[in-house]
N, C-alpha and C positions, 0 to 999 in steps of 0.2 A: 503495500500502500502506499509505501512512504517512497518508494522507488517510482509509482506511477503518480507518485505528486510533485514528485521533481520534474518528469516529464510535463506533467499538462499545465505546470504552471507559465512556462517559458512559453510555450504554444500559446496559451491564452495573452501573454503580455505581446507578442509578435503580431498577434491577431487584432487588438485592441491599436496598435502601434501603425497596422495597416490600414486600419479604419479612418484612423485619425490621417493619415498622410493622403488616402482618397478624400477624405473632405477637404482639407486643407489647400491641398493642389485642385481642386475641381476633379471630382469623380468622373463628370460628363465629357471632359477637355475642355471646360471653361477656366480661364485664367482667372485668377482670384486677386482682391485687395492685398492681402497677405504675402504672395508672389512678388507684385510691384513694389511694398516695402524691402524687401530683399537687394532693391538697387538704389544708388544713390541718387539717380536720374527722377525719383520720386518725389523728391523733395527740394531739387537743386533749386537753390533760390542765389538770386545776384547779392553780390554782398554790401552794396551801398543802398541798401533797401531798409524801409519800415513799414510797420504793421502788413507784415509778412503771414501768409497763411497756408495751408496744405491738407489735402484731404485726397482719400483714395476711395475706388469703389469697385466691386467687383463687375466680372461682363455680367452684360444683360441682356435676357432674351426680348425685353420690352415689346409685347405684344398687345399692350395696349391696356389698361384701367375695363376690368370687365370687359375687354376686345368693345369696348365704345369706337376706340380710336385704334385705328393700326399702324405701329411704329416699327422703324428695324431694329435688330437686335446693335447692340452696342457694346465695343470692346472694352476690356478694363481699361480704366483711365485712372491717372495719378494728376493732380491737377494743383498747380502754386500760383498764389497772387500776391502781388505787392506793390508798393509804390516807391517812388524814387525821383530823386532832383536830378539823376543824370539824364543826358540824350540817348535817343534811342538807339546813336550806331554804338555808344559805349555799351550799354546793355547788350546789344548783340553778338556785341567782339567780344565781350567777356564768354558768352554761350559758346560761340563759335570756337573759341580758344580752348574750353576746357571738353566740350564734346569730339572735337576733331582728335583731341590726345587720347581721347577713351575709345577708337574705334568706329565714331559717326562721321557720315558724309552727306556733303548737300544734295538736293533733291531736285528733279529736272525744271518745277516750278519756282522761279525766283522773282522778286520784286512785286507781289502780287499784296502787300499791306502784312505780310509776317514774313517769320525766317522759320524754316524748316528742314529736318536732320532725317536719315533714314539708318539705321543698323543691323546688317544683315537681313532678313525676309520678312521679320514679326516685330520689329520695335520702330517705333516712329516719335518724333518729339519735336515743338512748335513754340515758337516764342512769338505774342501777338503783344502789341501795347498801343496805347492809344492817349490823345491829351484829354486832360479832364476840361469841364466846363467853368469851374471855379478855383483853378491854382493851374499854375505851371507846371508841377510834377505829374509825370507819367505813372498811369495804372496800366500795369503789365502780367499778363495772363500765359503762364507755362504749362503745356499739355503734353505727359508723357503716357504712349501706351504699349503695352504688349499684346498682341495680336494671336489669337486662336487661329486653328486650322479654315475657319469659315470666312474669317477675313482678308482683304488685301490690302497692301500698303496703299496710303491715299495718294501717291507719287513716287514713283521707279526713282531710286537714286542715280544721280550725274557721275560720268567720269571723273575722275581727281584731276586736280589743275595740276598738272606734272612739271617737269623741267625736262625739254620746253613743253609749253602748250601746245597739247592736240587739238586738231580742228572738232573731234565729237565735244570735247570739253566743251567748247565755246556754244557750238550747235546744238546739244541737248540741253544747256540751261536757256531756257526760254521764259530771259529776262523782260519784264516789263509788260508782256503779252497779255497776262491774264487779266489786270488792269485795266486794259482798254478793251476786253472783252473779245479778243482775237486768240488762234492758236497757229500753229504752225501747220496746221491740215486743213486749216481756212482755203476756198480756191483760191487759183492761180490765175493771174491775168492773161486774159487769152482764151481763156475755157470756156466752155458753154456752162459751166459753174459758175463762174466769175459774171459771166452776162445776164445768167438767171438773178444773182444776188445784186447786180445794178437794176435789175429792172424794177426789184421789188424794193431800191429805196425811196420812192415818193409815199409809199403807202406807210400809214402806222404800224410801229414794230408793235408783235407783243410784249414783249420785255419794258417796253417805251423809253429806252436809252438810245438804242443803236442799231443801225443793220448789219448783215451779215458781211463782215470784212473781207475785201481783197486782196490778196498779197501780191506785189508790183514787183518786189524784189526779194531776192533771199538769197544771201551769199555771204561767205566766210572763207577763213583763212588759219591754217595752224601759225604758230609763232615762226617769224622767218629770223634768223641769226645775222647775215650780214646780206644788205643793212639789217640793223636792229627792228625789228617791228612787231607789235603785239599781236597775238591770237584775237580775233574778232570774227563778230557773229553780227550781220546787219541786216534788219527786214524794213523794208516800207510799204506800208498797206494803207489803202484809202475802206472808210467806212462812208455811213450818213448818221449826223448827229439832228437830233429832234428840239423842238422849243414850242412848248404849250402853255400859252399864257396863263390858263385855268389849273394848270398843275405845276406851275415855278417854284415849287418848293421841293420835287422831285425830278421834273424833267425841263432843262434848259440848255439852250449854248454855254460850252463853255463847261460842260461837266468830265468829258475825255481830260482838260488841259489840269483838270484839278485831280481826276483821280490817279495820272499816270505818278506826278512827285511825288503825292502822299503814298499809294503802294511801294514807293522804292524805297522812301523816308522808313517805313516801318519796318523795312524787310533791311536796314541798317546804311544804305546809301547817303552821301552828305551830298549838299550843293557846292559847288565852288567856283563857278562861275557862269554867264550867260552873255550872248551874243545874238543881232542880229544875223540872220542868214536869208537864204532862197531853197525854199523845196520844191522841187518840182515848177521853177517860175513864180510861185507865190511868196510873198514874205512870210518869215518864220522865226522865233525865237529860238535859239538854240542852247540849251542847258546841259552841262557835265556836273555829273557826282561822280562820287569815287568811295568804295569801300575797305578796308583794311589796307589802305596803300598799294593794291594791288589789281582790284577790279575799279573798273568804270563803265558809266553808261552816258553816251550821248543821246539826247533825242530832239527832234524838232516837230513840230505842230503848225501847219498850214490851213487855211479855210478857203472852200469855194464861197460864191455867194450864196444869201438865203432864199430861197424858193418857198413861197408861201402857197398852201393848201387850205382847205377848209377847217379852220379851229385849231391849225398847229403849221408851223414852217421846218423845212430841213436846208440842210447844206452838208456838201462832199466835205469829210475832214480828211486831210491826208496826215499819217503819222510815221515818222523814221524812228526807230530805236537801234542804235549800235552798242553792242555790248564787248567790251573790251578788257583782255587780260595782259597785264605788264609781263617781261621777265622776269624769272624768281629774285634774281638777283638785283631789279630796279622798283626802286619803291616809288609811288607816285605823289610821294610829299617834298621831291624835287622837279623843278621843274624840266631837267635834262630827261626824265622819264616819261615827264607827260606828254613831249615830242615824240615820243615811240607810239602813241595811241593813232588807230585810225579815226580818223572824224571824218569820214563821209568825204563822197566825189561825187562826179558826175553819174557814175554807175549807179550812186544810190540816192541821185535827184538831189546832192546837195550842192551847194555854190557859197562860200562865202564872198 
C-alpha cells in the first residue's frame, strides 16, 4: 500500500500540473494574457513619460453579446498608454532603437500615422501618438500582439535597410501612400482600369474623400556607390479631391494636404525644409522630412481647377512622394549627405 501511494501521488501532481499548463497557455490554442506578460514588450514604456498604465487581455472569440452583434475574433493584446512632453520623433526613435535590438523589423506600410514592427510570424507592435486639445504634451498608445494560428500579421515585414540599401528595401516600404488613400496596387496610367478610375472622378465617392488613384510614375533605384546616391522609391499619382459646403467638417479641399504630413509626423518623420516647385507643370509646395538621420521623404502636391457639380465640387490632385535612404555611413544631419538624396526630376514630374 505504501508503495502504491508513492506512485499515485507523483502521478496526481503531474496531472494537476498538466491541467494548470493547459489552462494557463490556452488549451484551445488561444493566447492568454499570462503569456503576454512573459515578454517585456507587454509593458514597454517610453522612459520620459508620465501617467503610464499597462493592461493585458486574453485572445477573444468576440462573437457579440448574446449574438446581437457579430464581431470578429480579437488577438491577445497588451496595451500601454502614457503622456510625454517629448516630440513624436523622439518617442518613435526610442522604440525603434529598443525593438531593432531585440529582433523586430519594420513593416511595409510606413507614414500612415503610426509606426509598426513585426517579429517572426506571430508578433506585432505598434506605437500611435496624438496631440491633446488642451495640452502641448503627447498622448501615446502602444499595442503588442501575440497572434495564434488563426490570425495573420496586419502588415508583412519589410526588407532590412542593409549596406548598401537594396531596391526591394525602398520599394516595399510604401511610405506615405496609405495616408493619401493610395497603394501600389492602384491602376497604372494608360490601362483600362485607370481610364475607368478617371471616368468616375466627377461622381461623388462613397467614402466622401477621394477618388480611385491612378499611378503615373513608379520608379526606384538601389543605393549607388560611385557617385554616391541614395536608394529611392518615387511614386507620382493623381486622384480626385472633393469639397461639399454642407459637409465642410469632414469633406473639403485640402484634406490630402493635411493627412500626408500628419501621417508622416506620427510615424517619426521631422520636416526640415520646404520650397516651391513645379509638379507636372503646376505650382506645388515641396516638403522634405527626415527620420533617424538616414531616411528622408520629399513630397509635393499640385491641384487642377475646381469643377462644380450639383452640391459639391471636385478637383484633380497630383501627389508625388519620394522615399530616400542615405548610405549607412552618411548622416542626414549634415548638408553633404542631404546632397546625395534623390529629389525628383523630369522623370517623376518635378522641376525646381
